[in-house]
py3Dmol code that shows the C-alpha trace and the ligand (Angstrom):
import py3Dmol

protein = """\
ATOM      1  CA  MET A   1     245.631  75.626  27.085  1.00  0.00           C
ATOM      2  CA  ARG A   2     243.021  76.194  24.480  1.00  0.00           C
ATOM      3  CA  THR A   3     245.404  78.626  22.650  1.00  0.00           C
ATOM      4  CA  ALA A   4     248.312  76.150  22.961  1.00  0.00           C
ATOM      5  CA  VAL A   5     246.268  73.579  21.170  1.00  0.00           C
ATOM      6  CA  THR A   6     245.125  76.181  18.603  1.00  0.00           C
ATOM      7  CA  LEU A   7     248.753  77.192  17.993  1.00  0.00           C
ATOM      8  CA  ALA A   8     249.951  73.608  17.586  1.00  0.00           C
ATOM      9  CA  ALA A   9     247.285  72.932  15.081  1.00  0.00           C
ATOM     10  CA  LEU A  10     248.147  76.100  13.187  1.00  0.00           C
ATOM     11  CA  ALA A  11     251.807  75.217  13.082  1.00  0.00           C
ATOM     12  CA  LEU A  12     250.880  71.664  11.908  1.00  0.00           C
ATOM     13  CA  ALA A  13     248.696  72.995   9.245  1.00  0.00           C
ATOM     14  CA  LEU A  14     251.187  75.534   8.135  1.00  0.00           C
ATOM     15  CA  GLY A  15     253.905  72.883   7.709  1.00  0.00           C
ATOM     16  CA  CYS A  16     251.449  70.815   5.773  1.00  0.00           C
ATOM     17  CA  GLU A  17     250.368  73.575   3.486  1.00  0.00           C
ATOM     18  CA  ILE A  18     253.890  74.736   2.756  1.00  0.00           C
ATOM     19  CA  GLN A  19     254.765  71.232   1.818  1.00  0.00           C
ATOM     20  CA  GLU A  20     251.812  70.945  -0.527  1.00  0.00           C
ATOM     21  CA  ALA A  21     252.716  74.286  -2.003  1.00  0.00           C
ATOM     22  CA  GLU A  22     255.886  72.909  -3.195  1.00  0.00           C
ATOM     23  CA  GLY A  23     254.309  69.926  -4.793  1.00  0.00           C
ATOM     24  CA  SER A  24     251.721  69.725  -7.380  1.00  0.00           C
ATOM     25  CA  VAL A  25     249.526  72.459  -6.327  1.00  0.00           C
ATOM     26  CA  ALA A  26     249.551  75.225  -8.962  1.00  0.00           C
ATOM     27  CA  PRO A  27     250.799  78.588  -7.687  1.00  0.00           C
ATOM     28  CA  ASP A  28     247.446  80.194  -8.203  1.00  0.00           C
ATOM     29  CA  GLU A  29     245.547  77.712  -6.357  1.00  0.00           C
ATOM     30  CA  GLN A  30     243.702  78.932  -3.237  1.00  0.00           C
ATOM     31  CA  GLU A  31     244.967  77.676   0.087  1.00  0.00           C
ATOM     32  CA  TYR A  32     243.627  77.357   3.396  1.00  0.00           C
ATOM     33  CA  ILE A  33     244.452  76.699   6.886  1.00  0.00           C
ATOM     34  CA  PRO A  34     241.851  75.160   9.110  1.00  0.00           C
ATOM     35  CA  VAL A  35     242.487  76.127  12.799  1.00  0.00           C
ATOM     36  CA  PRO A  36     240.604  73.625  14.956  1.00  0.00           C
ATOM     37  CA  ILE A  37     239.122  75.077  18.037  1.00  0.00           C
ATOM     38  CA  PRO A  38     237.321  73.228  20.757  1.00  0.00           C
ATOM     39  CA  GLU A  39     233.707  72.576  20.145  1.00  0.00           C
ATOM     40  CA  ILE A  40     231.211  74.301  22.296  1.00  0.00           C
ATOM     41  CA  THR A  41     229.381  71.381  23.818  1.00  0.00           C
ATOM     42  CA  ASP A  42     227.181  73.067  26.528  1.00  0.00           C
ATOM     43  CA  ARG A  43     224.719  74.489  24.169  1.00  0.00           C
ATOM     44  CA  ASP A  44     223.902  74.574  20.507  1.00  0.00           C
ATOM     45  CA  VAL A  45     225.949  76.822  18.389  1.00  0.00           C
ATOM     46  CA  LYS A  46     223.792  79.350  16.481  1.00  0.00           C
ATOM     47  CA  PRO A  47     225.199  80.176  13.184  1.00  0.00           C
ATOM     48  CA  ALA A  48     225.366  83.826  12.220  1.00  0.00           C
ATOM     49  CA  HIS A  49     222.972  84.861   9.433  1.00  0.00           C
ATOM     50  CA  VAL A  50     225.198  87.917   8.613  1.00  0.00           C
ATOM     51  CA  VAL A  51     228.585  88.000   6.977  1.00  0.00           C
ATOM     52  CA  TYR A  52     230.606  91.126   7.058  1.00  0.00           C
ATOM     53  CA  LEU A  53     233.060  91.583   4.318  1.00  0.00           C
ATOM     54  CA  ASN A  54     235.613  94.072   5.736  1.00  0.00           C
ATOM     55  CA  ARG A  55     237.683  96.255   3.478  1.00  0.00           C
ATOM     56  CA  GLU A  56     238.779  98.695   6.048  1.00  0.00           C
ATOM     57  CA  GLY A  57     241.442  96.453   7.526  1.00  0.00           C
ATOM     58  CA  ALA A  58     241.459  95.523  11.241  1.00  0.00           C
ATOM     59  CA  VAL A  59     243.662  95.185  14.225  1.00  0.00           C
ATOM     60  CA  LEU A  60     243.072  91.705  15.602  1.00  0.00           C
ATOM     61  CA  THR A  61     243.909  90.354  19.004  1.00  0.00           C
ATOM     62  CA  SER A  62     244.434  86.812  19.819  1.00  0.00           C
ATOM     63  CA  GLY A  63     241.549  85.023  21.508  1.00  0.00           C
ATOM     64  CA  ARG A  64     238.416  83.004  21.063  1.00  0.00           C
ATOM     65  CA  ASP A  65     236.635  84.433  17.892  1.00  0.00           C
ATOM     66  CA  ASP A  66     234.565  87.385  18.632  1.00  0.00           C
ATOM     67  CA  SER A  67     234.075  89.509  15.408  1.00  0.00           C
ATOM     68  CA  SER A  68     232.501  92.477  17.006  1.00  0.00           C
ATOM     69  CA  ARG A  69     235.563  92.884  19.233  1.00  0.00           C
ATOM     70  CA  ASN A  70     238.173  91.914  16.640  1.00  0.00           C
ATOM     71  CA  LEU A  71     239.277  88.810  18.532  1.00  0.00           C
ATOM     72  CA  SER A  72     240.609  85.919  16.428  1.00  0.00           C
ATOM     73  CA  SER A  73     241.756  82.436  17.183  1.00  0.00           C
ATOM     74  CA  ILE A  74     244.063  82.755  14.147  1.00  0.00           C
ATOM     75  CA  VAL A  75     246.214  85.339  15.813  1.00  0.00           C
ATOM     76  CA  PRO A  76     249.071  83.666  17.547  1.00  0.00           C
ATOM     77  CA  GLN A  77     249.035  84.175  21.236  1.00  0.00           C
ATOM     78  CA  GLU A  78     252.468  85.598  21.306  1.00  0.00           C
ATOM     79  CA  THR A  79     251.399  88.312  18.790  1.00  0.00           C
ATOM     80  CA  PRO A  80     250.010  91.157  20.901  1.00  0.00           C
ATOM     81  CA  GLU A  81     248.206  92.665  17.901  1.00  0.00           C
ATOM     82  CA  LEU A  82     247.893  91.861  14.238  1.00  0.00           C
ATOM     83  CA  ALA A  83     247.227  94.624  11.791  1.00  0.00           C
ATOM     84  CA  ILE A  84     245.630  93.459   8.673  1.00  0.00           C
ATOM     85  CA  PRO A  85     245.790  96.179   5.961  1.00  0.00           C
ATOM     86  CA  ALA A  86     242.767  97.554   4.120  1.00  0.00           C
ATOM     87  CA  TRP A  87     241.670  96.454   0.634  1.00  0.00           C
ATOM     88  CA  ARG A  88     243.860  98.144  -2.015  1.00  0.00           C
ATOM     89  CA  GLY A  89     241.910  97.397  -5.064  1.00  0.00           C
ATOM     90  CA  THR A  90     239.448  99.712  -6.790  1.00  0.00           C
ATOM     91  CA  ALA A  91     235.917 100.400  -5.423  1.00  0.00           C
ATOM     92  CA  ALA A  92     234.550  98.763  -8.676  1.00  0.00           C
ATOM     93  CA  ARG A  93     236.520  95.608  -8.095  1.00  0.00           C
ATOM     94  CA  TRP A  94     235.310  95.516  -4.498  1.00  0.00           C
ATOM     95  CA  ASP A  95     231.703  95.789  -5.491  1.00  0.00           C
ATOM     96  CA  GLN A  96     232.169  93.125  -8.172  1.00  0.00           C
ATOM     97  CA  MET A  97     233.737  90.940  -5.410  1.00  0.00           C
ATOM     98  CA  VAL A  98     230.923  91.480  -2.917  1.00  0.00           C
ATOM     99  CA  GLU A  99     228.293  90.706  -5.605  1.00  0.00           C
ATOM    100  CA  CYS A 100     230.151  87.520  -6.477  1.00  0.00           C
ATOM    101  CA  VAL A 101     230.136  86.383  -2.822  1.00  0.00           C
ATOM    102  CA  ARG A 102     226.295  87.210  -2.543  1.00  0.00           C
ATOM    103  CA  GLY A 103     225.785  85.098  -5.628  1.00  0.00           C
ATOM    104  CA  HIS A 104     227.484  82.084  -3.929  1.00  0.00           C
ATOM    105  CA  PHE A 105     225.328  82.480  -0.798  1.00  0.00           C
ATOM    106  CA  GLY A 106     222.225  83.491  -2.587  1.00  0.00           C
ATOM    107  CA  ALA A 107     220.417  80.274  -1.897  1.00  0.00           C
ATOM    108  CA  TYR A 108     220.905  80.410   1.926  1.00  0.00           C
ATOM    109  CA  ASP A 109     219.527  82.467   4.695  1.00  0.00           C
ATOM    110  CA  VAL A 110     222.438  84.703   5.206  1.00  0.00           C
ATOM    111  CA  GLU A 111     223.094  88.378   4.393  1.00  0.00           C
ATOM    112  CA  ILE A 112     226.379  89.373   2.877  1.00  0.00           C
ATOM    113  CA  VAL A 113     227.158  92.968   3.906  1.00  0.00           C
ATOM    114  CA  ASP A 114     230.155  95.275   3.642  1.00  0.00           C
ATOM    115  CA  GLN A 115     229.538  97.751   6.418  1.00  0.00           C
ATOM    116  CA  ARG A 116     230.149  96.574   9.953  1.00  0.00           C
ATOM    117  CA  PRO A 117     226.954  95.524  11.608  1.00  0.00           C
ATOM    118  CA  THR A 118     226.010  97.450  14.782  1.00  0.00           C
ATOM    119  CA  VAL A 119     224.803  94.349  16.506  1.00  0.00           C
ATOM    120  CA  PRO A 120     227.243  91.423  17.410  1.00  0.00           C
ATOM    121  CA  GLY A 121     226.712  88.012  15.956  1.00  0.00           C
ATOM    122  CA  TYR A 122     228.188  88.040  12.540  1.00  0.00           C
ATOM    123  CA  VAL A 123     231.086  86.296  10.654  1.00  0.00           C
ATOM    124  CA  MET A 124     233.798  88.847   9.606  1.00  0.00           C
ATOM    125  CA  VAL A 125     236.032  88.379   6.659  1.00  0.00           C
ATOM    126  CA  VAL A 126     238.945  90.793   6.685  1.00  0.00           C
ATOM    127  CA  VAL A 127     239.901  91.197   3.062  1.00  0.00           C
ATOM    128  CA  GLY A 128     243.357  92.571   2.654  1.00  0.00           C
ATOM    129  CA  GLY A 129     247.042  92.166   3.076  1.00  0.00           C
ATOM    130  CA  THR A 130     249.218  88.893   2.667  1.00  0.00           C
ATOM    131  CA  ALA A 131     249.905  85.972   4.903  1.00  0.00           C
ATOM    132  CA  GLY A 132     253.099  87.807   5.867  1.00  0.00           C
ATOM    133  CA  ASP A 133     251.126  90.097   7.798  1.00  0.00           C
ATOM    134  CA  LEU A 134     250.533  87.256  10.315  1.00  0.00           C
ATOM    135  CA  ARG A 135     254.056  87.585  11.496  1.00  0.00           C
ATOM    136  CA  PRO A 136     255.140  90.778  13.470  1.00  0.00           C
ATOM    137  CA  ASP A 137     258.602  90.325  12.069  1.00  0.00           C
ATOM    138  CA  GLY A 138     257.276  90.404   8.606  1.00  0.00           C
ATOM    139  CA  VAL A 139     258.466  86.909   7.660  1.00  0.00           C
ATOM    140  CA  GLU A 140     256.301  85.593   4.820  1.00  0.00           C
ATOM    141  CA  LEU A 141     254.652  82.370   5.771  1.00  0.00           C
ATOM    142  CA  SER A 142     253.954  81.386   2.407  1.00  0.00           C
ATOM    143  CA  GLY A 143     253.335  83.601  -0.624  1.00  0.00           C
ATOM    144  CA  THR A 144     250.674  81.210  -1.953  1.00  0.00           C
ATOM    145  CA  ILE A 145     248.498  81.097   1.266  1.00  0.00           C
ATOM    146  CA  THR A 146     245.417  83.118   0.220  1.00  0.00           C
ATOM    147  CA  GLY A 147     243.081  82.707   3.199  1.00  0.00           C
ATOM    148  CA  LEU A 148     242.649  81.488   6.676  1.00  0.00           C
ATOM    149  CA  ALA A 149     239.671  80.483   8.698  1.00  0.00           C
ATOM    150  CA  PRO A 150     239.018  78.844  12.081  1.00  0.00           C
ATOM    151  CA  PHE A 151     237.603  75.441  11.495  1.00  0.00           C
ATOM    152  CA  ASN A 152     236.133  72.769  13.818  1.00  0.00           C
ATOM    153  CA  GLY A 153     233.594  71.101  11.549  1.00  0.00           C
ATOM    154  CA  GLN A 154     230.711  73.088  12.867  1.00  0.00           C
ATOM    155  CA  ALA A 155     229.498  76.719  12.666  1.00  0.00           C
ATOM    156  CA  ILE A 156     231.831  78.914  14.718  1.00  0.00           C
ATOM    157  CA  GLU A 157     230.080  81.699  16.524  1.00  0.00           C
ATOM    158  CA  ASN A 158     231.338  85.242  15.613  1.00  0.00           C
ATOM    159  CA  ALA A 159     234.135  83.812  13.510  1.00  0.00           C
ATOM    160  CA  VAL A 160     236.902  85.946  12.026  1.00  0.00           C
ATOM    161  CA  THR A 161     238.373  84.919   8.719  1.00  0.00           C
ATOM    162  CA  LEU A 162     241.119  86.306   6.511  1.00  0.00           C
ATOM    163  CA  VAL A 163     241.355  86.708   2.880  1.00  0.00           C
ATOM    164  CA  PHE A 164     244.778  87.826   1.584  1.00  0.00           C
ATOM    165  CA  ALA A 165     243.646  90.008  -1.179  1.00  0.00           C
ATOM    166  CA  ARG A 166     247.016  91.509  -1.853  1.00  0.00           C
ATOM    167  CA  THR A 167     248.460  88.140  -2.727  1.00  0.00           C
ATOM    168  CA  LEU A 168     245.382  87.710  -5.014  1.00  0.00           C
ATOM    169  CA  ARG A 169     246.270  91.039  -6.518  1.00  0.00           C
ATOM    170  CA  GLU A 170     242.695  92.078  -5.550  1.00  0.00           C
ATOM    171  CA  ASN A 171     241.372  90.035  -8.404  1.00  0.00           C
ATOM    172  CA  ALA A 172     237.641  90.143  -7.840  1.00  0.00           C
ATOM    173  CA  GLN A 173     236.722  86.474  -8.876  1.00  0.00           C
ATOM    174  CA  ARG A 174     239.696  84.855  -7.030  1.00  0.00           C
ATOM    175  CA  THR A 175     239.128  86.925  -3.918  1.00  0.00           C
ATOM    176  CA  CYS A 176     235.482  86.111  -4.021  1.00  0.00           C
ATOM    177  CA  GLU A 177     236.119  82.416  -4.263  1.00  0.00           C
ATOM    178  CA  VAL A 178     238.715  82.330  -1.362  1.00  0.00           C
ATOM    179  CA  ALA A 179     236.208  84.452   0.644  1.00  0.00           C
ATOM    180  CA  ALA A 180     233.476  81.875  -0.183  1.00  0.00           C
ATOM    181  CA  MET A 181     235.732  79.058   1.105  1.00  0.00           C
ATOM    182  CA  GLU A 182     236.811  80.737   4.282  1.00  0.00           C
ATOM    183  CA  ILE A 183     233.063  81.604   4.997  1.00  0.00           C
ATOM    184  CA  GLY A 184     232.319  77.950   4.289  1.00  0.00           C
ATOM    185  CA  HIS A 185     234.773  76.818   6.861  1.00  0.00           C
ATOM    186  CA  ALA A 186     233.335  79.224   9.347  1.00  0.00           C
ATOM    187  CA  PHE A 187     230.072  77.537   8.802  1.00  0.00           C
ATOM    188  CA  GLY A 188     231.629  74.106   9.314  1.00  0.00           C
ATOM    189  CA  LEU A 189     232.260  73.061   5.792  1.00  0.00           C
ATOM    190  CA  ASP A 190     235.409  70.861   5.149  1.00  0.00           C
ATOM    191  CA  HIS A 191     237.394  70.769   1.959  1.00  0.00           C
ATOM    192  CA  SER A 192     235.755  69.000  -0.878  1.00  0.00           C
ATOM    193  CA  ARG A 193     237.370  66.832  -3.516  1.00  0.00           C
ATOM    194  CA  HIS A 194     234.742  67.814  -6.079  1.00  0.00           C
ATOM    195  CA  CYS A 195     236.778  69.884  -8.544  1.00  0.00           C
ATOM    196  CA  ARG A 196     234.113  72.382  -9.178  1.00  0.00           C
ATOM    197  CA  ASP A 197     233.350  72.891  -5.444  1.00  0.00           C
ATOM    198  CA  LEU A 198     234.188  76.154  -3.911  1.00  0.00           C
ATOM    199  CA  MET A 199     235.530  74.179  -1.018  1.00  0.00           C
ATOM    200  CA  SER A 200     237.907  72.352  -3.292  1.00  0.00           C
ATOM    201  CA  PHE A 201     241.700  72.756  -3.308  1.00  0.00           C
ATOM    202  CA  GLN A 202     241.884  71.225  -6.735  1.00  0.00           C
ATOM    203  CA  ARG A 203     242.366  72.750 -10.169  1.00  0.00           C
ATOM    204  CA  PRO A 204     238.973  73.954 -11.066  1.00  0.00           C
ATOM    205  CA  CYS A 205     237.021  71.846 -13.677  1.00  0.00           C
ATOM    206  CA  GLY A 206     234.450  74.423 -14.383  1.00  0.00           C
ATOM    207  CA  ALA A 207     232.734  77.541 -12.776  1.00  0.00           C
ATOM    208  CA  ARG A 208     233.144  76.945  -9.003  1.00  0.00           C
ATOM    209  CA  ARG A 209     229.960  76.815  -6.857  1.00  0.00           C
ATOM    210  CA  PHE A 210     228.847  75.067  -3.624  1.00  0.00           C
ATOM    211  CA  MET A 211     228.106  71.820  -5.360  1.00  0.00           C
ATOM    212  CA  ASP A 212     224.838  69.915  -4.543  1.00  0.00           C
ATOM    213  CA  GLU A 213     226.585  66.507  -4.970  1.00  0.00           C
ATOM    214  CA  GLU A 214     228.151  64.251  -2.350  1.00  0.00           C
ATOM    215  CA  ALA A 215     231.918  64.108  -2.643  1.00  0.00           C
ATOM    216  CA  PRO A 216     234.732  62.899  -0.604  1.00  0.00           C
ATOM    217  CA  CYS A 217     236.530  65.432   1.640  1.00  0.00           C
ATOM    218  CA  GLY A 218     240.332  66.175   1.418  1.00  0.00           C
ATOM    219  CA  THR A 219     242.913  68.453  -0.224  1.00  0.00           C
ATOM    220  CA  THR A 220     245.310  66.476  -2.221  1.00  0.00           C
ATOM    221  CA  GLU A 221     243.675  63.012  -1.579  1.00  0.00           C
ATOM    222  CA  ASP A 222     240.268  61.714  -0.537  1.00  0.00           C
ATOM    223  CA  ARG A 223     239.767  61.219   3.190  1.00  0.00           C
ATOM    224  CA  PRO A 224     236.748  61.081   5.448  1.00  0.00           C
ATOM    225  CA  CYS A 225     235.258  64.423   6.324  1.00  0.00           C
ATOM    226  CA  PHE A 226     235.956  66.191   9.579  1.00  0.00           C
ATOM    227  CA  ASP A 227     232.630  65.074  11.122  1.00  0.00           C
ATOM    228  CA  GLY A 228     233.417  61.457  10.252  1.00  0.00           C
ATOM    229  CA  ALA A 229     230.944  61.349   7.281  1.00  0.00           C
ATOM    230  CA  PRO A 230     232.367  59.661   4.111  1.00  0.00           C
ATOM    231  CA  THR A 231     231.241  62.542   1.892  1.00  0.00           C
ATOM    232  CA  GLN A 232     230.009  66.125   1.907  1.00  0.00           C
ATOM    233  CA  SER A 233     227.555  68.058  -0.165  1.00  0.00           C
ATOM    234  CA  SER A 234     228.511  71.622   0.387  1.00  0.00           C
ATOM    235  CA  HIS A 235     225.151  72.936  -0.796  1.00  0.00           C
ATOM    236  CA  ALA A 236     223.229  70.510   1.341  1.00  0.00           C
ATOM    237  CA  ARG A 237     225.377  71.336   4.369  1.00  0.00           C
ATOM    238  CA  LEU A 238     224.948  75.080   3.981  1.00  0.00           C
ATOM    239  CA  LEU A 239     221.164  74.560   3.582  1.00  0.00           C
ATOM    240  CA  GLN A 240     221.201  72.503   6.758  1.00  0.00           C
ATOM    241  CA  THR A 241     223.232  74.931   8.662  1.00  0.00           C
ATOM    242  CA  LEU A 242     221.656  78.285   7.399  1.00  0.00           C
ATOM    243  CA  GLY A 243     218.353  77.366   6.022  1.00  0.00           C
ATOM    244  CA  PRO A 244     217.098  78.345   2.650  1.00  0.00           C
ATOM    245  CA  ARG A 245     216.735  82.111   1.666  1.00  0.00           C
ATOM    246  CA  LEU A 246     213.059  82.856   2.002  1.00  0.00           C
TER     247      LEU A 246
END
"""
ligand_1 = """\
1
ZN
Zn 239.943 76.020 2.749
"""
view = py3Dmol.view(width=600, height=400)
view.addModel(protein, "pdb")
view.setStyle({"model": 0}, {"cartoon": {"style": "trace"}})
view.addModel(ligand_1, "xyz")
view.setStyle({"model": 1}, {"stick": {}})
view.zoomTo()
view.show()
């Protein structure tokens, strides 16, 4: 039942995204697909304080997110296994990308690593491939989808997110910015309508960062944020969720 709901949401989001891609969204704009999953209501969710940027590729199985077991709610239930290819860019570009992600999360109590942690309890970002890898028959979902994350408006324990680095031609900055957005979703951040925000879907109006300013949520138009608040400050929300770096 849970997976059926997830799939419906995914299909809906996909339809929506493809439609947007045909409209005013520039081809090089980063895209997203939030995949709502049921909230854990019986206890407080403890956000991970480690994010693993995975360049090795991964074989993911459908299920409730569990990064250490390669289980992902993004993988359609009817797909037995989903092989995400490894990063194909140079080692230098990879290091540049990792440093860029570290910079964006530098204010918060979270470690960005690129070796798989030995202890469970981390967000995993698989960086490689294209959205076409999501379909076993190889059908491209949309050439402009550059990342995917589960999203339900709060931190998702052990979340698995995808960044389609091949679609981004392994460009360090763009890969970094998509990764930052997908990690943001895994920590509960909605899309921002602030054009400089890393959570924004708009044409950038300056160097992107997690803005310390309240802005409406939305992709192509303003709407209330997922949690019902009229606005979001990405920076404040991350501080609240993760705490400041000490
Ligand atoms: Zn997004």
